[in-house]
N, C-alpha and C positions, 0 to 999 in steps of 0.2 A: 568229100571233095578230093580232087586229085592233088597229090602233093602234100596233104595234111595227114598227120599221124592220128590214129584213133583216139589218143589221149587228148589232143587239142580239140578234136571234135566234141568230146564229152564235156570239156570245160566250157566250150561255147554254149552248149545246150543247157548247162546248169545256171548260167547267168539269168537273173530275173529281168523281165521286161519292165522298164520304168514308165509309169503313166504321168503325163503332164497334168499338173493342177491348174485349172483355169484361174487366171488373175481376178481378184475381186473387182467387182464393178465399181466405178467411181462414185455412183450415187449412194452405195452402201457405206463407203468410207465417210462421205459427207454427213450422212445421217448419224453415224456414231459420234463424230466430232460435234454435231449440233446438240445431241442429247447430253454429252459430257459438259459442254459449255452451259447448257440450260441448267443442269444440276448444280454447277459451280455458282451460277448467278442466284439460283433459289436459295442455296445454303448461305451465300454471302448476305443476301437480303434478309433471310430469316435470322441469321446471327446478329446482324446490325439492329434489327427490330428488337431482339432479345436483349442486346446490350443497352439500348436506349430505354427499354422497359425496366431493366434491372437498375439502370442509373437513376431513373425517376423514383424507384422505391428507396434506393440508398439515399438519395437527396431528401426524400420525405422523412426517412429515419433520422438523418442528421438534423434536419430542421426541427423535428419533434424534440430531440434532445436539447437543442438550443432554446426552443420555446419553453421547455420544462425548466431550464436554468433561469430564463428570464422571469418566469413566475416566482422564482425564489430570490429575485433581486440581483441575479448575476447576468449582466448584459454583455454579449460578445459582439465584436465587430472586426472586419477585415479591411486592411488597406488595399489589397488586391486579391481577387479570387478567380480560380480557374478550375476546370474539370477536364479530365483526360483518362488515360489508361486503356483505351480501346486497343485490342479487341477482347482481352481476357480479364480485365479488372476495371474497376471504377475508382478514380483517384480525384479527390477534391482537395485543392491546396489553398491555404489562406496565408498570405504574406502580411507582415507587419500586424500580427494579431494583437488585439487589445480586449480587455475585459474590465468592467466596472462592477465591483462587489458592493452594491449599494445597501444590501440588507445587513451587512456586518456593522458592528458598532465598536470602533469607528469604521466608516467605509474606507476602502482602498482600491487602487487601480493596479492592474497587472498588464504587462506587455511582454510579448514573445516575438522572436525573429520570424518564425515560420511554423505553421501547423498543417499537417497533411493527414487526411483520412482516406482509407482505401477499403474496398469491399470486393468480393468475388462475384462474378456474374450469377452464379447459381445460389448464392446466399447473401443477398444485398442488405439484409438487416443485421449482419455481423460486421461491425465497423472496427477497423484497426487504425488508431491514430498515432502519429509520431510528432513530437514537439522538439523543435530545434532551439537550444538555449543560446545565450542566457535569457532568463526570465527575470524581470524586475518587479518589485512591489513598492508602491509609493502611496502616500496620502494624495487624495484627488488634487490634480494640478500642481503637485510638488515633485522635486527630484526624488530618485529612488532611495529607499531606506534599506531594503534587502535585495540581494541578488542571488538567484538560484541557478545552478548549472549542473550538467551531467554529461556523461559520454553518450547516453541514450535514454530517451523517455518515451514510453509507449502507453497508450490508453486503449482498452477494449470495451466496446459498447455493444450489447446484444439486446435486440427487441425493437419494437416500433412503438414509441410513446403514443398514448398514455399507458402502455403495457410494457415497461422496461423489465428485462429479465436478468441482466448481469452488467456489472461495471468492474473493470480491473485496471490497475495502474502498476507499471513496472519501471523502476528507475535503476540505471547502472551508474555507479560512482556519483551519486548525488552529493551536492555540497550547497549549504546555505550560509551566506555571510551577511553580516550587518555592515553597511558601508557608510552610514550617516547616523548622527546622534550619539548618545552615550553607549559605551560598551561595544565599539566596533570590533569586528574580527569574526572568527569562525563561530557559528551557532550549531551546525550539525553537519556531519558527513558520514558516509557509509560506502561499502563496496556495492551493496545491492539492497533495494527495498521493493517489496511486492505486496500489494493489497488487492483483495478480490472479494466482491460481494455479489451474491446471487439469491434469487427467490427459490426456495426449496419446498415450499408448501403454500397452499392457498394461491392467491394471485395478487397482482399489484392493486386491483380494485377491491379485493375482499380478503381481509385477515392474512396478509402475507407473513410468511415465516422466512426470515433472512439469515443466511449463513455467511459469515465474514471470516476470512482467513488473512493472516499477515505473516510476512517473513522478512527478516533483515539480517545482514551479515556485516561484521566489522563496523558497527555503528557506534559513533561517539557524539556526545553533546556535553562537552566539559563545562560549559557555563551554567548548566542547569543543576547538576548535583555531582559530588565526587564519585558516586557509583557509576556515572556515565562517562567518566574521564577515560576509562580503559575500553578497548573495543568489545562490543557485545554482539552476539548472534542469538537469534531466537525465532520461535514460531508460535503462533496463537491461532486457535480455532474457536469461534464463539457462534452461538445461535441466539437470535433475538426474536422473541415472541410477544404478541400483545398489540401490535399495530393494527388499527382499523383498516387502513389502506396505505398505499405508497404514492398518493397523489402529491403534487408539488407543495410542500410545506416545510418550514424550518424543522431542524432536528429537535429543538425544544418542544414543538407541538407534537411531534411523533412520540417523544418520551412521555408527554402528558397523557396521550392515548394509552401508552403501555401501562402507566400507573393506574389509570382509571379502569382498565380491563384486567388488572391483576397479572399482567405478563411479567417478563423478566429476561435476564441475560444469563445464558448458560455458557460457562467457560468449559468447553469440552476438553481442551488440552492447552497447556501453556508450558513453554520451555525457554528459559533465558540462560545463556552460557557466557561466562568470562573465562579467561585463562586459568583462574584460580578458584572458580566456583560455578555451580550449576543449580538452577532453581527450576522445578517442575511443579505443576499444580492443576487442579480442577476445582470447580465450584459453581455456585448459583447466586446471582445478585438480583435484588428487586429494587424498585424505585418507590420511595415514600412520598407522602403528600407535599413535602417540601422540595421535591426534586433531587433528593440525595440518595445515595446508594446504601442499602442494607444487605447483609448476607454473610456467607462463610466461604472461604477459599481454603482448601486443603493443599498445602504445599510441602515439598520435600526439598531440603537444601543440603548440598554437598559443598563443604568449604565454608561453613557458617562462621568460622573464626576469621576468615578473610573479608566477610561482609560486614560484620558488626562494627569494626573500627571506622567504617565509612558512613555509618548511620547518623553521625553527628551527636553522639552521646556527650562528647566534651563540650559542645555548644550548649546543650541543655544544662550541663553543670555550671558553665560560665554564666548563663542567664540566672541560675539560682544564686550564684555568688553575688551577682549584681543586685538582686533583690535583697539579699541579706545585708549588703553594705550600703543600702540607701539609694540604689539606682545609679543613673548615669552620672559619673564624675563626683559623686558624693562619698566622703569618707568619714562622716560625722560619727557613725556608729562603730567604727573600728579605728582606734587611735593609731597613728603612724602608718596607716594604709592609704597614702595619698593617691587618689586616682584609681583605687581598686575597683570601684563599680564600673568604670568606663572600660577597663581592660579584662574583666572577667578572670579566666584562669591565668592570664599573664601576670596578674597581681600576685598570685601564689609564688611565682618565681622570684619576686622581689623579697618576699618574706623568707622563703627557703629555696635557693636555686635548685631547679629540677623537680620541684614539688608538683608542678602542673602535669609533667609527664607521668609521674607516679600515680596521680589521681586518674589520669586518662587510662593508663594501663590497668589500674585496679578496677575501674568502672567497667571497662570493656571485658576484662577477664571474668568479673562477676556476672556480667550480663550473658556472656557466652555459656557459662556453666548453668545459669538459670534457664536459658533457652533449651539447652540439651536435656535438662531435667523435665521441662514442660512437654517435650516431644517424645517420639518413639524412634528408636534406631531403625534405619533402613539402608538401602543402597540405591545409587544412581550410577549406571554404567560401571558397576562393580567397584564403586567408590563409596566409602562410608558416608552416610547422610543421616539427617534427622527430619522426621515428619512432624509438621506443625500446623495448627489451625490459625489462619488469618481471619480475624473478625472485622467486618466492616459495619460500623454503626453510625448512622447519620453522616455518611461521607468520610468518616475518620477510620483509617486502617490501623488496627491494633494487633500486636503480637503479645498475647497475654494481656498485661496491663500497660504495655509500652506502646505509645502512639508512634507509628512509622511515617504517616503522611496523611494528606487530605485530598480527596477527589472533589473537584468543583461541582456545584449543583448542575444537573442536566437540564433544568428549566427553572 
């Protein structure tokens, strides 16, 4: 062109020619919107159907557990019930929950503020329950006798009865108090308590093998025994064999089946720990024809010198003095020992001040030395310990010839 330099002419020639893209036709855009909307509707309807189907399974599972409990004489009821959790979970809530434990002797009633069970859509037979405290226990139609509370209480139920697979309970900061009658006050408290039972062999219908585990932390029960007055932590893992089935029946009936089939209780591991002592053990127990336990538990104890004084040896000595002095309140056999039989070791302090303490210390020291001689030296957590056999005969627990306690009959 006239008046243009050759350089400008070359730049103009180098510019690409832009092609215009035709605008999409309106009907294509409408078709895309239609299919997208249809897909959303199909997914929403399908998910809703899946949720309601899963909810029906979860409801059937929960109803199965309730029916199983009812067959055992434990009847549950709700003041108000609702279901929700859509779209990702199923939640059943029971307000003002109540239960009548009619099969217990004596029977009692339980009431809770609220219980909620939830399940995931893709696993509706795994139920997670949460109980809102406090929970009260009372004789039927009477005011509460015990009150239990916690910061959190959870229940895990797996399986569709009559084929239960697992039951678990986890409590955070549980506390049980007696609020009426004799001995009101604290019964039990802990930082944490967990119990879990599951079928690991056979099936609920045919020769189930049940594994049960337990864990507790900072647990105390001062009204039961001096050993339980200081915080305890522990773990236990046991396996129960010999049940014919796990149909709804009382535990005494299950243990009768165990005895008849020659089954037993295997203590795979046991550990109980105080600030000043540790006990570990394993063993096997069987049930005799009287419903009492027989067997052997091999334990190791670190800090045995801190445990023995709490076993109540002084009480056994006091009872022996009572018998020697003619029983309660009688002093006919020991002149000048007025009231000796009624006060046991306390009477020794009347005769010689401080004598009861010497007797206690001497008895405990002698027992500690004998226990160490009966056992074998070992270690627990790099602490010196002694390994000992605990013999269980007809429900009585013996350390050598020393009776330590009695386990109630299982049926």
